[in-house]
C-alpha positions in Angstrom: 175.6 225.4 61.5 173.6 228.7 61.3 172.0 230.3 64.1 168.3 230.3 64.6 165.5 231.6 66.7 162.4 229.2 66.5 159.2 229.7 68.5 156.9 226.9 68.9 153.3 226.5 70.3 150.6 223.9 70.3 147.8 225.0 67.8 143.9 224.6 68.2 142.2 222.6 65.4 139.2 224.7 65.4 138.4 227.5 67.6 141.8 229.4 67.9 140.5 232.7 69.2 138.0 231.0 71.7 140.6 230.2 74.4 138.8 227.0 75.2 140.7 223.9 75.5 138.7 221.5 73.4 138.9 217.7 72.5 137.7 215.0 70.1 137.8 212.0 72.3 137.2 208.4 71.5 139.7 205.6 72.5 143.4 205.7 73.4 145.0 203.1 71.2 148.1 203.3 68.9 148.0 202.9 65.4 145.2 205.3 65.0 144.2 208.2 63.0 142.2 211.3 64.3 138.7 211.0 64.5 136.7 212.2 61.5 134.3 214.3 63.6 135.2 217.8 64.3 136.6 218.4 67.7 134.2 220.1 70.0 134.6 222.6 72.6 134.2 220.6 75.9 135.1 220.7 79.6 136.3 217.2 80.0 139.1 215.9 82.1 141.8 215.9 79.4 145.3 217.3 79.8 147.2 218.1 76.9 150.8 216.7 76.3 153.7 218.8 77.3 156.9 219.2 75.7 159.9 217.9 78.0 162.8 218.5 75.6 163.8 222.0 74.2 162.7 222.4 70.6 166.4 222.9 69.2 165.8 223.2 65.5 168.7 224.2 63.3 167.8 227.0 60.8 168.6 225.7 57.3 172.1 226.9 56.1 170.8 227.9 52.6 168.0 230.1 53.7 167.7 233.8 54.9 164.1 234.5 55.4 161.5 233.6 58.2 159.0 230.9 57.8 156.4 229.1 59.7 155.9 225.4 59.7 152.8 223.5 61.1 153.4 219.8 62.2 150.9 217.4 63.0 152.3 215.1 65.5 151.2 211.8 67.1 152.3 211.4 70.7 152.1 207.8 72.1 150.9 207.4 75.7 154.7 206.8 76.7 155.4 210.3 75.7 157.5 209.6 72.4 156.7 210.8 68.9 155.0 208.1 66.9 154.7 210.0 63.8 155.0 213.6 62.5 154.5 215.4 59.2 154.4 218.8 58.1 150.6 220.2 57.5 152.0 223.8 56.3 155.3 225.1 55.4 158.0 225.0 52.5 161.1 223.3 52.3 163.7 223.3 53.7 162.2 224.5 56.7 159.6 221.3 56.9 162.2 218.9 56.5 164.5 220.8 59.5 161.4 220.9 61.7 160.1 217.2 61.1 163.6 215.6 61.5 164.0 217.1 64.9 160.6 216.9 66.1 160.7 213.2 65.5 163.2 213.2 68.5 161.3 215.3 71.0 160.1 213.6 74.1 156.6 214.8 75.8 154.7 214.3 79.0 151.7 212.4 77.5 148.3 213.7 77.2 146.0 212.2 80.0 142.3 211.6 80.3 140.8 211.0 83.7 144.7 210.8 84.9 145.4 208.0 82.6 148.1 208.5 79.6 146.5 208.3 76.1 147.7 208.6 72.6 146.9 212.0 71.0 147.4 213.9 67.7 148.5 217.7 68.2 149.2 220.7 65.7 152.5 222.1 66.6 153.8 225.5 65.0 157.4 226.0 64.5 158.3 229.7 63.5 161.9 230.1 62.1 163.4 233.7 62.2 166.3 234.6 60.1 169.6 234.9 62.2 170.6 238.5 62.7 174.1 237.8 61.1 172.4 236.2 58.0 170.5 239.5 57.5 173.6 241.4 58.0 175.6 239.2 55.5 172.7 239.6 52.9 173.0 243.3 53.1 176.7 243.1 52.4 178.0 243.6 55.9 180.9 241.7 57.1 180.3 241.9 60.9 179.1 239.3 62.8 179.7 235.4 62.4 180.0 233.7 58.9 176.6 232.3 58.0 177.9 228.9 57.8 179.5 229.1 61.2 179.1 226.1 63.8 180.3 227.8 66.8 178.3 227.4 69.9 177.4 231.0 70.2 175.6 230.4 66.8 172.9 228.2 68.2 170.2 229.7 70.4 167.8 227.5 72.3 164.3 228.7 72.3 161.6 227.7 74.9 158.3 226.4 74.2 155.4 228.5 74.7 152.1 226.7 75.3 149.3 229.3 75.0 145.8 228.9 75.4 144.0 227.6 73.7 145.1 224.1 73.5 143.6 221.4 71.5 144.2 217.7 72.0 142.7 215.2 69.5 142.6 211.7 71.4 142.9 209.2 68.7 139.9 207.1 68.1 138.7 206.5 64.5 141.2 204.0 63.3 142.3 203.9 59.7 141.0 200.8 58.4 143.5 198.3 57.1 144.4 198.6 53.4 143.1 202.3 53.1 145.1 204.4 50.9 145.3 208.2 51.8 146.9 211.4 50.3 146.8 214.8 52.3 146.0 218.0 50.6 149.7 219.1 51.2 151.2 216.1 49.7 148.9 216.4 46.4 149.9 219.8 46.1 153.5 218.5 45.1 152.0 215.6 42.8 152.8 216.4 39.3 149.4 215.9 37.1 147.0 216.5 39.7 146.9 220.2 39.6 147.0 220.4 43.6 143.7 218.6 43.6 143.3 215.8 46.3 140.7 213.8 44.3 142.8 213.7 41.3 145.3 211.7 43.4 142.8 208.6 43.3 144.1 207.3 40.0 147.6 207.3 41.4 146.6 204.9 44.2 147.1 200.9 44.2 144.1 198.9 42.8 143.0 201.6 40.5 142.7 200.8 37.0 141.8 203.8 34.6 139.5 203.6 31.7 141.5 206.2 29.7 144.3 208.4 30.6 143.2 211.7 32.2 139.4 210.5 32.6 137.9 210.6 36.0 136.4 207.1 35.9 138.2 204.0 36.9 138.0 200.3 37.9 138.8 199.6 41.6 139.9 196.0 42.2 137.6 195.1 39.2 134.8 196.9 40.4 133.3 199.0 37.5 132.8 203.0 37.8 129.2 202.9 38.5 130.0 200.8 41.6 132.4 203.1 43.1 130.7 205.6 45.8 131.9 209.0 46.6 131.5 210.7 49.8 132.3 214.0 51.5 132.4 214.4 55.2 129.9 211.2 55.1 127.4 212.9 52.5 126.7 211.1 49.4 127.7 213.1 46.2 127.1 211.7 42.4 130.4 212.5 41.0 133.8 214.2 41.9 135.0 215.9 38.5 133.8 218.6 36.3 133.3 217.9 32.7 136.0 218.1 30.0 138.6 216.6 32.2 137.9 219.6 34.7 139.1 219.6 38.4 137.2 218.2 41.4 134.0 219.7 42.2 135.4 220.6 45.8 137.9 223.5 46.2 141.2 221.9 47.3 142.0 224.4 50.0 139.0 222.9 52.3 140.0 219.2 51.6 142.1 217.7 54.4 142.5 214.3 53.0 141.1 211.8 50.7 140.8 207.9 51.5 140.5 205.2 49.0 138.7 201.9 50.5 139.3 199.6 47.9 137.5 196.7 49.6 136.6 195.5 53.2 136.0 198.9 54.4 134.3 199.9 57.7 130.6 199.3 58.3 129.6 202.9 58.2 130.2 202.8 54.2 127.8 200.7 52.5 125.3 200.7 49.4 128.2 200.3 46.8 129.7 196.9 45.7 133.1 198.3 44.6 135.4 200.8 46.4 134.7 203.9 48.4 136.3 207.2 48.0 135.8 209.5 50.9 137.0 212.9 51.3 137.4 214.7 54.8 137.2 218.4 54.9 139.4 220.9 56.9 138.0 221.6 60.5 136.6 225.0 61.1 139.4 227.8 62.0 138.4 231.4 63.5 141.4 233.1 62.3 141.0 234.8 59.0 142.8 232.5 56.2 142.2 231.6 52.7 143.6 230.5 49.2 143.0 231.6 45.7 144.2 230.6 42.1 144.0 232.0 38.7 144.9 229.3 35.8 144.5 229.1 31.9 141.0 227.5 32.4 139.5 228.6 35.6 139.8 230.7 38.8 139.0 229.6 42.3 139.2 231.0 45.9 138.2 230.0 49.4 138.2 232.2 52.8 137.2 231.5 56.2 137.0 233.4 59.6 135.3 233.5 62.8 132.6 235.4 64.5 131.0 235.7 67.9 134.0 235.8 69.7 135.3 232.7 68.2 132.0 230.8 68.9 131.3 230.7 65.1 133.0 230.3 61.9 132.3 231.2 58.3 133.7 229.6 55.0 133.1 230.5 51.5 134.5 229.1 48.4 134.1 228.3 44.7 135.7 228.2 41.4 134.3 229.4 37.8 135.9 228.2 34.5 136.1 230.3 31.5 137.2 227.5 29.2 134.1 228.4 27.0 136.0 231.5 25.9 139.2 229.7 25.4 137.6 226.6 23.5 135.7 228.9 21.2 138.9 229.9 19.8 139.8 226.3 18.9 136.3 225.0 18.2 133.8 227.8 17.4 130.6 225.7 17.8 131.5 224.1 21.0 130.9 225.4 24.4 132.3 224.0 27.7 131.6 225.5 31.2 131.7 224.6 34.7 131.5 226.1 38.1 131.0 224.9 41.9 130.6 226.7 45.2 131.0 225.6 49.0 129.7 227.4 52.2 130.1 226.4 55.7 128.8 228.0 59.0 129.5 226.5 62.2 128.4 227.7 65.8 129.1 226.2 69.2 125.8 226.3 71.1 127.7 225.5 74.3 130.9 223.8 75.6 129.7 220.4 74.3 127.5 221.2 71.3 128.0 222.4 67.9 125.8 223.2 64.8 127.2 223.0 61.4 125.4 223.9 58.0 127.6 222.8 55.0 126.4 223.7 51.5 128.0 222.6 48.2 127.2 222.1 44.5 128.5 222.0 41.1 127.4 222.7 37.4 128.7 221.4 34.2 127.6 222.2 30.4 128.9 220.8 27.1 126.9 222.4 24.3 126.8 222.8 20.5 126.3 226.5 19.3 126.1 225.9 15.7 123.7 228.3 14.0 123.6 230.6 16.7 121.5 228.5 18.9 122.7 226.5 21.9 121.9 223.0 21.8 122.9 221.0 24.9 125.0 217.8 24.3 125.4 217.2 28.1 124.5 219.1 31.0 124.6 218.2 34.7 124.3 219.8 38.2 124.0 218.8 42.0 123.5 220.7 45.1 123.9 219.5 48.7 122.9 221.0 52.0 123.8 219.2 55.3 122.8 220.1 58.6 124.7 218.6 61.5 124.5 218.7 65.4 127.2 217.4 67.2 127.3 216.5 70.8 130.2 215.7 73.2 129.0 212.9 75.4 132.1 213.2 77.7 134.5 210.6 78.6 135.4 210.5 74.8 132.0 209.8 73.3 130.6 211.9 70.6 127.0 211.9 68.9 125.9 213.5 65.5 122.5 214.0 64.2 122.5 215.0 60.5 119.7 215.6 57.9 120.9 216.3 54.1 118.8 217.5 51.2 120.1 217.2 47.6 119.1 218.0 44.0 120.6 216.2 40.9 119.9 216.9 37.3 121.2 215.6 34.0 120.1 216.5 30.5 121.2 214.1 27.8 121.1 216.1 24.5 117.5 217.7 23.9 115.7 214.2 24.5 115.5 214.0 28.2 116.1 215.8 31.6 116.7 213.3 34.6 116.2 214.6 38.2 116.4 213.3 41.7 115.3 215.1 44.8 117.0 213.5 47.8 116.3 213.7 51.5 118.4 211.9 53.9 119.2 211.7 57.6 121.8 209.8 59.8 122.9 209.3 63.4 126.4 208.3 64.4 127.8 207.3 67.6 131.3 206.8 68.8 131.5 205.5 72.4 134.5 204.1 74.2 133.6 201.2 76.4 136.8 200.8 78.0 140.5 201.4 77.0 140.4 198.8 74.8 137.3 198.8 73.3 135.6 201.3 71.1 131.9 201.2 69.9 130.8 202.8 66.6 127.3 202.7 65.1 124.7 204.4 63.6 121.4 204.5 61.6 120.7 206.2 58.3 118.1 206.5 55.6 117.6 208.1 52.3 114.7 209.0 50.1 114.9 209.6 46.3 112.4 211.0 44.1 113.3 210.2 40.4 111.5 212.0 37.6 112.3 213.2 34.1 111.0 215.4 31.3 111.7 214.9 27.6 111.1 216.6 24.3 107.7 216.2 22.7 109.2 214.9 19.4 110.9 212.0 21.1 109.3 208.7 19.8 108.1 206.8 22.7 108.0 203.6 20.5 111.6 203.8 19.5 113.2 200.4 20.9 116.3 202.5 22.4 113.8 204.9 24.1 111.6 202.2 25.4 114.7 200.3 26.7 115.8 203.6 28.6 112.4 204.3 30.1 112.2 200.9 31.3 115.6 201.2 33.1 115.1 204.6 34.4 111.5 205.0 35.2 109.9 207.6 37.3 109.6 206.2 41.0 110.3 206.9 44.3 113.4 204.7 46.1 114.0 204.3 49.8 117.0 202.7 51.7 117.0 202.2 55.7 120.2 201.0 57.0 121.8 200.4 60.4 125.6 199.7 61.2 127.9 198.9 63.9 131.3 197.8 64.8 133.7 197.3 67.5 137.3 198.5 67.5 139.0 195.8 69.8 142.8 196.2 71.2 143.2 192.5 71.9 146.9 193.1 72.7 149.1 196.0 72.5 149.9 195.4 68.7 146.8 193.6 67.8 143.7 195.3 66.7 140.5 193.6 65.4 137.4 195.3 64.0 134.4 193.3 63.4 131.3 194.9 62.2 128.0 194.4 60.5 125.7 196.6 58.1 122.0 196.0 57.5 120.2 197.7 54.7 116.6 197.6 53.3 116.2 198.8 49.8 112.7 199.6 48.2 112.2 200.9 44.4 109.1 200.8 42.4 107.2 198.5 44.8 110.1 196.1 44.9 112.0 195.1 48.1 115.4 193.8 48.6 117.3 193.2 52.1 121.1 193.2 52.5 123.3 192.0 55.5 127.0 192.8 54.8 129.3 191.3 57.6 132.8 193.0 57.8 136.1 192.3 59.6 139.5 193.9 59.6 142.7 193.1 61.7 146.1 194.6 62.2 148.8 192.6 63.7 152.0 194.1 64.9 154.9 192.0 64.8 157.0 195.1 65.7 156.5 198.7 66.1 157.5 198.9 62.3 156.2 195.7 60.7 152.6 194.8 60.5 150.1 192.3 58.9 146.8 193.7 57.8 143.6 191.8 56.7 140.1 193.1 55.6 137.2 191.1 54.5 133.5 192.0 53.8 130.3 191.7 51.8 128.7 194.4 50.0 125.5 195.0 48.3 124.3 197.6 45.8 121.3 198.2 43.7 121.8 198.1 39.7 124.3 200.7 38.6 124.8 202.6 35.7 127.8 202.8 33.3 129.6 205.8 35.2 128.3 207.9 38.0 125.7 210.5 36.5 123.4 212.8 38.7 119.8 211.6 38.4 120.5 208.7 36.2 120.2 205.5 38.6 118.6 202.3 37.5 115.4 201.4 39.2 112.9 199.0 40.1 115.7 196.6 41.5 115.6 195.0 38.0 117.7 191.9 38.4 118.2 192.1 42.1 120.9 193.5 44.0 124.8 193.3 43.0 126.9 191.2 45.6 130.6 191.7 46.1 132.8 189.3 48.4 135.9 191.1 49.3 139.1 189.9 50.7 142.5 191.2 51.3 145.8 190.4 53.1 149.3 192.3 53.3 152.0 193.7 55.1 152.9 197.1 56.1 156.5 198.3 56.9 158.2 201.4 58.1 161.6 201.4 56.5 164.5 203.6 57.0 164.7 207.3 55.5 161.0 207.8 56.6 159.9 205.5 53.8 156.6 203.3 54.3 155.8 200.3 52.1 152.7 198.1 51.8 152.2 194.9 49.9 148.4 193.6 49.5 146.9 190.6 47.9 143.3 190.8 46.9 140.7 188.4 45.8 137.2 189.8 44.9 134.1 188.0 43.7 131.1 189.9 42.0 127.7 188.4 41.7 124.9 189.7 39.6 127.0 192.6 38.7 126.2 195.6 36.3 129.2 196.2 34.0 128.2 196.9 30.5 131.5 198.4 29.7 133.5 195.3 31.1 131.4 192.5 29.5 131.6 194.0 26.0 127.9 193.1 24.9 127.5 195.3 22.0 125.3 198.3 22.2 125.5 199.8 25.5 122.0 201.4 25.8 120.2 198.1 25.0 122.3 196.1 27.1 122.3 198.3 30.5 120.5 195.6 32.3 122.7 192.8 31.5 124.1 190.9 34.6 127.3 189.1 34.8 129.7 187.1 37.4 132.9 188.6 37.8 136.3 188.2 39.7 139.3 190.1 40.1 142.6 188.9 41.9 145.9 190.8 42.2 148.9 192.2 44.1 149.2 195.9 45.0 152.6 197.6 46.1 152.7 201.0 47.4 156.1 202.5 48.4 156.2 206.3 49.4 158.2 209.0 51.1 156.1 212.1 51.7 156.2 214.4 48.7 156.4 217.5 51.3 159.9 216.3 52.0 162.9 218.0 50.3 163.1 214.7 48.4 159.8 212.9 48.0 157.9 210.4 45.9 156.1 207.2 45.8 155.5 204.1 43.6 152.4 202.4 43.3 152.0 199.1 41.3 148.9 196.9 40.6 149.2 193.6 39.0 145.7 192.0 38.4 143.3 189.8 36.5 139.7 190.9 36.2 137.2 188.4 34.7 133.7 188.0 33.7 131.4 185.5 32.9 128.3 185.7 30.7 126.0 183.4 28.6 128.3 180.4 29.7 131.6 182.1 28.5 134.4 183.2 30.9 136.6 185.9 29.4 138.9 189.0 30.8 137.0 192.2 31.4 137.1 194.6 28.7 139.1 197.0 30.9 141.2 194.4 32.3 144.8 195.6 32.6 147.5 193.4 33.6 150.1 195.9 34.9 149.2 199.6 36.1 152.2 201.6 37.5 152.5 205.3 39.0 155.8 206.6 40.0 156.5 210.2 41.0 159.5 212.3 42.5 159.1 215.7 43.9 162.6 217.7 44.8 163.2 221.0 46.3 165.7 222.8 44.3 166.4 225.7 46.8 165.5 229.3 46.6 161.9 228.4 46.7 161.8 226.4 43.6 160.4 222.9 43.6 160.0 220.4 40.5 158.5 217.3 40.1 157.6 214.5 37.6 155.4 211.4 37.4 155.2 208.4 35.2 152.0 206.3 34.4 152.4 203.3 32.8 149.8 200.7 32.0 149.4 197.7 29.6 146.6 197.5 27.0 143.0 195.9 27.3 141.3 193.0 25.3 139.9 194.2 22.0 136.2 194.4 21.9 134.5 195.3 18.9 131.1 196.9 19.6 127.9 196.5 17.6 124.6 197.4 17.7 123.5 193.7 18.5 125.4 191.2 20.8 128.6 189.8 20.1 130.7 187.0 21.3 132.8 187.7 24.3 136.5 187.9 23.6 138.6 184.5 23.8 139.6 183.3 27.2 143.3 182.3 26.0 145.6 185.2 25.2 142.9 187.6 23.6 144.5 190.4 21.4 145.3 193.4 23.6 145.5 197.1 22.7 149.1 198.5 22.7 150.5 199.7 26.2 150.3 203.4 27.2 152.6 205.8 29.1 152.6 209.3 29.9 155.0 211.8 31.7 153.6 214.5 33.9 155.5 217.6 35.4 155.4 220.3 37.7 157.3 223.5 38.5 156.8 225.8 41.1 158.4 228.9 42.5 157.1 230.2 45.8 157.3 233.7 47.4 156.6 234.3 51.2 154.9 237.6 51.9 155.3 238.1 55.8 154.9 235.2 57.9 151.7 233.9 56.7 151.0 235.2 53.1 152.4 233.6 50.0 152.4 233.5 46.3 153.4 230.8 43.8 153.8 230.6 39.9 153.1 227.0 39.1 153.6 225.6 35.4 152.2 221.9 35.3 151.1 219.5 32.4 149.3 216.3 32.3 150.8 214.0 29.4 153.9 216.2 28.6 154.7 213.5 26.1 151.6 214.0 24.2 151.1 210.2 23.7 148.1 209.0 22.1 146.2 206.0 23.5 144.3 203.1 22.0 140.8 202.5 23.8 138.5 199.7 22.6 140.3 199.8 19.0 140.1 203.7 18.9 142.9 205.9 19.0 142.2 208.9 21.2 144.1 211.9 22.0 146.6 213.1 23.0 144.9 214.0 26.0 147.0 216.5 27.5 146.4 219.3 29.9 148.5 222.3 30.3 148.2 224.6 33.2 149.9 227.9 33.9 149.0 229.9 37.0 149.3 231.8 40.1 148.4 230.5 43.5 148.3 232.2 47.0 147.2 232.0 50.4 146.9 234.2 53.4 
């Protein structure tokens, strides 16, 4: 084994330069994930964990350079390591560090003198052995690079230097939630390093068409899927023209998909919830940048005021208009986005955060030298938060959000939404076994429009559109609460309820949404999980579009009854597996796509009954491992009932499968591939009038579709912290075409060649 020198230390999650120990505390139960609230600097009686064993990590035999690996470790209350994953770093160093770190023992973190489960970040620095450097220089002195003598091993000591930050576990991952971290998604072929693009690979997700960022989640249509970023509602996640997400990947820590039975804090959507969490603020200067065939982006962050504050700036700009003009001279496609965040610690327990972000998209026809807009949209958000540490593990957040959404459909109309929202969130441990969570939130939306003077207001289509999207004021007020109960060492139950009151155009509709989830551990490695809930939502549009939200509560609220049950297992080889059965019922649902009722515009207000039943499988080994991968499979049947007829949804797919592999080839080369396969949908022929629904028994279906994606990366480390990568990636490398609703489209393929770097 090669000799090594490794230096390790606990890392702060927020203010590295401040020298202040800080925590984010709620309750101390195992099987949890970190609280979503950013930790606050606070003087509370929490003692961080202390490593008891020596960090004896062997230097990888195939390497000759220095490297840094940042680990996220979950330390149980008994001092053992429950979980460890690499947040930053490259193979084979990440595998070497995580393999050994899982065997370490700690003196656990304590709060008020009592041991608690905690999450820490741990930095491991590898220095190339001196004899390895000599061998690389052609010298013969010293031991062989592959020697296994005792003299070739050096035991490093752990240096715990202030500041040290402990994140006491409290915000529990809801049973059934699927998540990908940004580090994993970087290795996912076809995702282009974008955490939100991993959604299509999660179980329970049925795509409308390959590559399109709209999907059904357990049978719920795209218009019923809610998008949130740090608790802020956003109208859409992806840029036009199969573009990337509207948030720079470098500031996304993870993306969670709640397919149903989600926590009470989420509401007002009758389908799934997609929730993104941004990275915590850092005072050290760091950033990332990338230049690709179709866009360029960058993000940088640093501290000020001696570590009390941080500033983050990021954004992306596409130059697809110039490229597309070479292929389609009369077409213009453009997009851009921005992100900006400022945090400032008012004191040891208080923090202010100002977070702004937005996106702009344009598709236009430039025939005749005149730019005629085919589709244009934009949205902007400004979120001001005040976080207060209550002490004893409690946190309180006050936040107010302003927003502006706008969409132009051709030259006929321009729909706008001016939004003002507020929320209060409380996380308060009642005891070591009980965590109280709750909050209130309200949103005010003013929907307006302007349109061209030559539009005929008496046109039936225009009148139907005006009736569905009138100028109006919408308001909704809600309150929610739940209790996380550790009723036994391996049993956790979370009952909760959400209450909302919707008003629109003078109409009012209340909603009461009870929720309950549970996790029953048979052993430390095998668990049963359950999630049940009711969710309500006003009428929805076909897909999420800024400013285009049906009004007047026409037809009443949509209602979904969501139920799921399954098992989770930790398998050998750091493999995890879940199997989940679900059964959802939809009442009064808006799904003009799924019901296939002729002309879309004239049938937007049609309501239907629906159901979806199925089985989901998810087997994974972290893609950051030297050999990593996952398999997701969804077997489902989604049905609709309309006009006394019952039939499969127009986008019902019986089988949906995603399988990916990523492998470290050595010498900083890494390759991966992904297979996407799904069966066809019932054939629906749309006309301008209503048509009979497809037959119940064995409807004719479009052909099955599959595609292969690939990714190849070569990385260079520049010093200890900087790096540069050359990345070649392609979605649908097989150039397969797809049949969607009896029409052959494609091939929808996205090639990408670019440089990525960080510091």
